C-alpha positions as CSV (number, residue, x, y, z in Angstrom):
1,M,-9.9,15.4,12.7
2,I,-8.0,13.2,9.8
3,E,-8.9,9.8,9.4
4,A,-7.0,7.5,6.9
5,Y,-8.2,4.0,5.4
6,K,-6.1,1.6,3.6
7,R,-7.6,-1.2,1.9
8,D,-5.7,-4.0,-0.1
9,S,-7.0,-6.1,-2.9
10,L,-5.4,-8.8,-5.3
11,F,-4.5,-6.6,-8.4
12,R,-3.2,-9.5,-10.6
13,D,-3.5,-12.9,-9.4
14,I,-1.0,-15.0,-11.6
15,N,-2.2,-18.4,-10.8
16,S,-6.1,-17.5,-10.4
17,N,-6.5,-19.0,-7.1
18,G,-7.9,-15.9,-5.3
19,E,-5.0,-15.9,-2.6
20,A,-1.9,-13.9,-2.3
21,N,1.0,-15.5,-3.6
22,P,4.6,-14.7,-4.5
23,G,4.5,-12.8,-8.0
24,D,1.0,-11.6,-7.4
25,I,0.3,-7.8,-7.4
26,L,-1.4,-6.2,-4.4
27,L,-3.3,-2.9,-5.0
28,Y,-3.4,-0.4,-1.8
29,T,-6.2,2.3,-1.8
30,V,-5.8,4.9,0.9
31,T,-8.7,7.3,1.5
32,I,-7.8,10.3,3.6
33,T,-10.8,12.1,5.1
34,N,-11.1,15.3,7.0
35,E,-13.9,14.8,9.4
36,G,-13.0,17.9,11.3
37,N,-14.5,21.5,10.9
38,A,-11.3,23.1,9.7
39,T,-9.4,22.7,6.6
40,A,-6.3,20.4,7.2
41,T,-3.2,22.0,5.8
42,G,0.3,20.8,4.7
43,V,-0.9,17.5,4.2
44,T,1.4,14.5,3.2
45,Y,1.2,10.8,3.1
46,S,4.2,8.5,3.4
47,D,4.6,4.7,3.4
48,T,7.7,2.5,3.4
49,V,6.2,-1.0,2.2
50,D,6.9,-4.3,3.3
51,A,10.2,-5.8,2.7
52,N,8.8,-8.8,1.2
53,T,7.1,-6.7,-1.4
54,N,8.5,-4.5,-4.4
55,L,6.6,-1.1,-4.9
56,I,5.9,-0.2,-8.2
57,C,6.7,3.2,-9.3
58,S,6.6,3.4,-13.1
59,G,4.4,2.6,-15.9
60,P,0.9,2.0,-16.1
61,D,0.9,0.5,-12.3
62,A,2.5,3.6,-10.9
63,P,1.0,5.4,-8.0
64,T,-1.7,7.8,-8.5
65,T,-3.3,10.5,-6.3
66,S,-6.6,12.4,-6.6
67,Q,-5.0,15.5,-5.8
68,G,-1.5,16.9,-5.3
69,S,1.4,15.0,-6.5
70,I,3.5,12.1,-5.9
71,L,6.8,13.7,-4.3
72,N,8.8,10.6,-4.3
73,C,8.6,6.9,-5.3
74,T,11.5,4.6,-4.5
75,A,11.0,1.3,-6.3
76,G,11.8,-2.1,-5.2
77,A,11.9,-4.2,-2.1
78,G,10.8,-2.4,1.0
79,G,10.4,0.9,-1.3
80,S,8.9,4.1,-0.1
81,L,6.1,6.6,-1.4
82,Q,5.7,10.3,-0.5
83,V,2.7,12.2,-1.6
84,N,1.9,15.9,-1.1
85,L,-1.9,16.5,-1.0
86,G,-1.8,20.0,0.0
87,E,-4.9,21.1,1.7
88,I,-8.1,18.9,2.6
89,A,-11.4,20.9,3.2
90,P,-14.0,19.9,6.0
91,G,-15.8,16.8,4.6
92,G,-13.3,16.4,1.9
93,S,-11.1,13.5,1.1
94,A,-8.1,12.4,-1.1
95,T,-7.3,9.0,-2.5
96,I,-4.2,7.3,-3.1
97,T,-3.5,4.1,-4.8
98,Y,-0.3,2.1,-5.4
99,K,0.9,-1.2,-6.1
100,V,3.3,-3.8,-4.7
101,E,4.7,-7.1,-6.1
102,I,5.0,-10.0,-3.4
103,R,8.6,-11.1,-3.6
104,R,9.7,-15.0,-2.9
105,G,10.9,-15.7,0.5
106,N,10.2,-17.4,3.9
107,F,7.0,-15.6,5.0
108,T,3.4,-15.9,5.6
109,Q,2.1,-12.4,5.4
110,V,2.6,-8.9,4.3
111,I,2.2,-6.2,6.6
112,N,1.9,-2.5,5.9
113,Q,0.9,0.8,7.3
114,G,1.2,4.4,6.2
115,V,0.9,7.7,7.9
116,V,-0.7,11.1,7.1
117,R,0.9,14.2,8.5
118,G,0.0,18.0,8.3
119,T,0.6,21.5,9.9
120,N,-2.7,21.5,12.0
121,F,-3.4,18.1,13.2
122,P,-1.6,15.2,14.7
123,N,-0.2,12.4,12.7
124,E,-2.7,9.7,11.7
125,V,-1.6,6.3,10.8
126,T,-3.7,4.3,8.3
127,D,-6.7,1.9,9.5
128,D,-7.6,-1.4,8.1
129,P,-11.3,-0.7,7.8
130,D,-12.0,-4.4,7.5
131,T,-10.3,-5.4,10.8
132,I,-10.6,-4.1,14.4
133,P,-9.0,-2.2,16.3
134,E,-9.0,1.2,14.9
135,D,-5.7,2.3,13.4
136,D,-4.4,-1.3,12.9
137,L,-2.0,-2.7,10.4
138,T,-3.2,-3.8,6.8
139,I,-2.0,-7.5,6.9
140,V,-2.4,-9.7,3.8
141,P,-1.9,-13.7,4.3
142,V,0.5,-14.7,1.8
143,Q,0.3,-18.4,0.5
144,G,3.0,-20.7,-1.3
145,T,6.0,-18.9,0.4
146,V,7.6,-21.3,2.8
147,G,9.8,-23.8,1.0
148,G,9.0,-26.0,-2.0
149,D,7.5,-23.0,-4.0
150,P,6.1,-24.2,-7.3
151,P,7.5,-22.3,-10.2
152,I,5.7,-19.5,-11.6
153,W,5.6,-17.8,-15.1
154,G,9.0,-16.2,-15.8
155,D,10.9,-18.3,-13.6
156,I,14.2,-19.9,-14.8
157,M,14.4,-23.6,-14.2
158,A,17.4,-25.7,-14.5
159,F,17.3,-29.5,-15.0
160,L,20.3,-31.3,-13.6
């Protein structure tokens, strides 16, 4: 039996307020565990991130995996990630990390969920282990996105 847990954390907090805001970077950490008694085979992970975030695919913030390889990473708004994990032995686990930058816009949360597939087990969606029920979406409240956003470092301002 495969279980997949997806945790979010604030990786870069540009205004140091401890809340997710436009321009901040979220870190997703996905842990996939084989809680069954047979080796899980053909294991892959895929995710299409929330359209209000930009998936980061290159440089020091590029996705990582503890085993297997990153098959595809499409950067930008609503980007997608595909990871080939191969086999996971009983009691074994694999960890994937990736980062998204919160975009500006008229929204109050970022919603995300990935899916694990394999050749000998049913598809398993990620679960936010910090909330109930099981297999629920990972939801991050976002502050400062509805009208009148204050400028952030790197913004271009025009004085009329």
